[in-house]
Every structure is written in structure tokens, then in C-alpha cells.
N, C-alpha and C positions, 0 to 999 in steps of 0.2 A: 151214109148217115141216116139214122132213123128220124121220121118225122116228129115223133114224140115218145116219151117213156112214161109208164104208169107208176105213180107212187101213191099208195093208199094211205088215207088218214090213219089207219090202224098201225102204221109204222111207229108212231110216237107212243102208243100204249101197249104195243106187243112186246114179246120177250126181248128182242134185240133192242128196241127203242128204250125199254126201261134200263137195260144194262149200260146204255150210252148217255143216260141222263147226267148232266154235269160236265160232259166232255164235248164241248161245242165243235172243236176241230174234227173229231171222229164223226159227229153228226153230219157236218158239212161234207166230209169225204164219202160218207155212206150215200148221201143224196147225189153227189157227183157221179159215183160208180153206177148208180141206177139210171142216170139221165145224160151222161157225158156224150159228146159226139162220137166217141170211139166204141161205145157200148153196142151190144147185140141183144136180140131177144132171148137168146140162150144164157146170157150172163158170162159167156166165155169170150174174151177178147184181149188183144194186145194193148197194154197200157202202162208204159214205163212210169216210174215214180216221178221222173222229171215232168211228165205231163200233168200228174196229179198236183204237183207242187205249183206249177205255173198257172194252171187253169182254175185252180181254187184259191190262189193267192196265199196258200199256207207256207210256201217255201219248202225247201228240201227237208229241214229238220222237222217242221210241223207236219208235213205230209207223211214222213217216215213214222213219226210217233202215232199219228192217227191211223195209219195202216196197220201198225203193230197192234193197236187196240181192237180194230175190226177183225184181225186174224184171231185175237184172243177170245173174242165172243162168238166166233163161228160165222160171222157175217159173210166172209169170203175166204178164198185161199189165194196164194200168190206164188207163182213159180218164178224165182229170181232170174234163173238162166235165160228163160225165153221172155220174161216180163209180161206173162199172161195172167190175168186175173180171172177168177171164177166167182161170181157173185151167187152164192148157193141157191137161194130161193127166187132169184130173178125170173127164171123161166116160168115158174108157176104163176107169177103175177103178170108177166108180159104176154105169155101165151095162154095158158089155162092150167088148172090144177090137174087135169087128166086130158089125154089125147088118144082117141081110138084110131085104129089103122085105116078106117074109111074116111077119117077126117082129111080134108084137103091139105091141112098144115102138116100132116104126118110125114109126107115125102120130103118136105122142106126141112124138117127137124132131122130126118135121117141123113140128108145131104150134109147139113151142118156138122152133125156128129162125125161123119166120115172125114170131114176136113179139119176137125179140131186138132190142134197140136199145142203142146207136146202130149205124148201118149199118156203121161201120168194124169194130166188135167182131163183128157177125154175119158179116161177110166173113172175119175171122180164124178163126171157128169152122168155117165152111164149108171154107176152105182146109185146115184141119187134119183134118177128118173126112169130107170129101166121099166118099172112096173107102171108108173103113172103115164108114161109116154109110149109104152109098148115097144121098147127098144129091143132089137135082137140081142140075145145073150152072146157074150164074147164078141160084140161088134168091134171091128177093126177099122183102120183108116181106109183100107181098100174096100171097094164096094162089095157087099155080100152077094150081089147078083151077077158079077162077072169077074174073071181072073184079072189080077193086077196087070197093067200094061207094062211094057218094057221101058225102062228109063230112057228118056231122050238123050242123044249124044252129049248135049251140054251138061246134063246132070251126071253122066258118067265121067266126063272130064273133070267136073268139080269134085267128084268123089276121089278120082285118081290124084288130083292136085292136093287134096286134103291129106291123103295117105302119104304122098311124098313129102309134104311139109312136116307130118308127124315123124317121118323117118330122117329128117335132116339132122346132120351131125351137130354137136354142140358148137363147133367152131363157126357155123353159119349164123349163129345168133348175133344180132347187132350189138355194138359196143355199149356196155352198161347193162344189158339185159340180165346177164348171170348175176350181177349184184342185186338187181331188182328181184329176181326169182328167189335167190337165196334169202332175202329179207322178208319177202311177202309171206304171211302166215297161211294163206289158203292156196294150195298148189293144185289147181284144176285147170284144164283147158289150155295147156301150154302153147300149142300151135296158134290158138287164137290170140293168146297173150303176146306172142312174138309179133303177129301181124299188127296188133294194136300198138305195140311198143314202137314199131317202125312208123306206123301211120301218124301217131302223136308226136313223133320226133322227140322222144323222151330223153335220148342220150345227152341233149344239151341242158337237161334239167335234172339229171340223175341225183345230184346232191339234195335238191329240194324234195324229190320223190322219196328218197331214203329217209330223210328227216321227218317227213309227214308220216310214213309208215311206222317209224319208231315211236312217234308221239301217239298215234292212234292204237298201237298194240295194247296199251294199258287202259284204254277207255272201256266203259261198260258196254257200249255198242259192239265193240269187236271182241269182247270176252264173254258176253252173255250167251248162255246155252251152247257152250263149246265153240264159239265162233260162228254160230248160225247166221248172223247178220253181216258178216264180212262179205263185201261184194266180190264177185269172181274177178280175178286179175284183169281180164280183158275189159270188164265193165269199169273198173277202177281207172284203167288207162284211157279207154275211149271217152270217158266223161271227164278226164282230167281232174280227178278228185283231189289231187294234191294241191289244186288251186283253190279249193274251198276255204272258207274262213277257218282259222286255226281250230282243229278238233271238230269242225263242223258246228261250232257254237256250243259244243258239249264241254262240261267240266268233268274232271275225273270223278268217278263214283256216281255219276248221274247217267241213266240209261236214255239214249237218244232215239231208240226205236229201231225198226227194221230199215236197212238201206236198200 
């Protein structure tokens, strides 16, 4: 956890601050993302919407709407699968507007960039700060100064297990999963969804789950931008989203924001 986070007074009169005027929840979430206990000086860090909702007091619906607003104005990006946020201008304020190679902080930044995940977010950071921070072009997660090390046996075993799970026949799916998978509109990460289905013991609630999916299919949250804000199946199951308030507090025809 960082000891402190910088928030400049110009935030309120700058381009982003002006765009957020009149939207108090979005302003609160912006301040939270710049100063929360999970944040880093690069502005790239893991922060599930559940954390945002609980620690700001906005609730899931309020945090989702506020995050959608921040994405709209370009304050940050959010990778739903990894739940990683990138506060675009944070590094410029928390570190410096420019960093030279001889600066002692330069090595620390390079190390942080190497460890950033997922790759799409790392590429966004490099594209934003490659010139200002003198980042190597085409920087990858592996260190540019040495060859990547061989994966540890535990890593290899995990990879083999994942491959085996992906190749499991349909008959190995838990009871009720096929009905869930057929009904769920976003079909990604099936092996992870199977594991989440088993872990959450959904088979005893399959009726409630299917009813919840059917109800949410017609909401603006799940239909906006071609289903962009539908959570991944594993996320839906792990967070037991079928137990949320009906429609998550959303009325048909009203957009509830990103999930």
C-alpha cells in the first residue's frame, strides 16, 4: 500500500474535471481510483468493481455507472476479464511528467512495466508513456536484458491441467451446467465457467440462475454495445450474481452501466 497519493487541485478545473461536473458518483470514483489502497504509482492495478462499490459506498449499481462514465471521458480503462484498471494520467502526476534513463526511478518503472498484466493493458501503458518515460520499444513482460526463464514445474502442471480441462468431454460437465451454458449469452472461458459452476454449487439453484439470466437478457446493461457489459460466465458464477436484487436495481430501458 502506498503511503499517499497525489491529487492536484487542477483536477477540478481540468478537462476531465469539467466533464464530470454534476456527476458526483463519478467524481468520487475518480478520487478513489487515484488514492485507494490498491493503487500504484503507474495507475495500473487490480481493482474489482466489488472493491470500488464497497470502499466508496456507491454500491454495485452506483460504482458500475460511475465507472462507465469514467471510461466514457477517457479517465481510465478497465479490463473486465482480469479486473485491472489503468488510470491513464496517474503516472504523470504520481511519478513525473518525464523520466530520463539516468533517473533512479527509471529502473523501477521498467520493472513495473515488465510485470504488468494483462498484455493489452501493458501495451496501453507503453503506448501512453513510451516517449515520456523512455520505455523500450516493443517492451514485453520478459526482461529485455535476459532470456526468459523456464517455467517452474508448478506452472507447467497448471498449464497441463488447464489444457486437460479444456479437452474434457461434455459428459464431464456438472449437472445443470449445459442448461446454464446454453442460456448464457456470452460464451467465453468455458473451462473457467465449469470450475466456477462447481465451486458455487450452482446445480442446486439452476432454476433461479436461468430465471435471472432470462430477465437480464432484455436489460439495457446486457444489450448495450452488443453485450459489451455482460460479465464473463465465470465472473457471474463466482460472484453469485443471480442473488443480486432483481435486475440489479435496473428497470428495463435504463442503462445501469458497466458490470
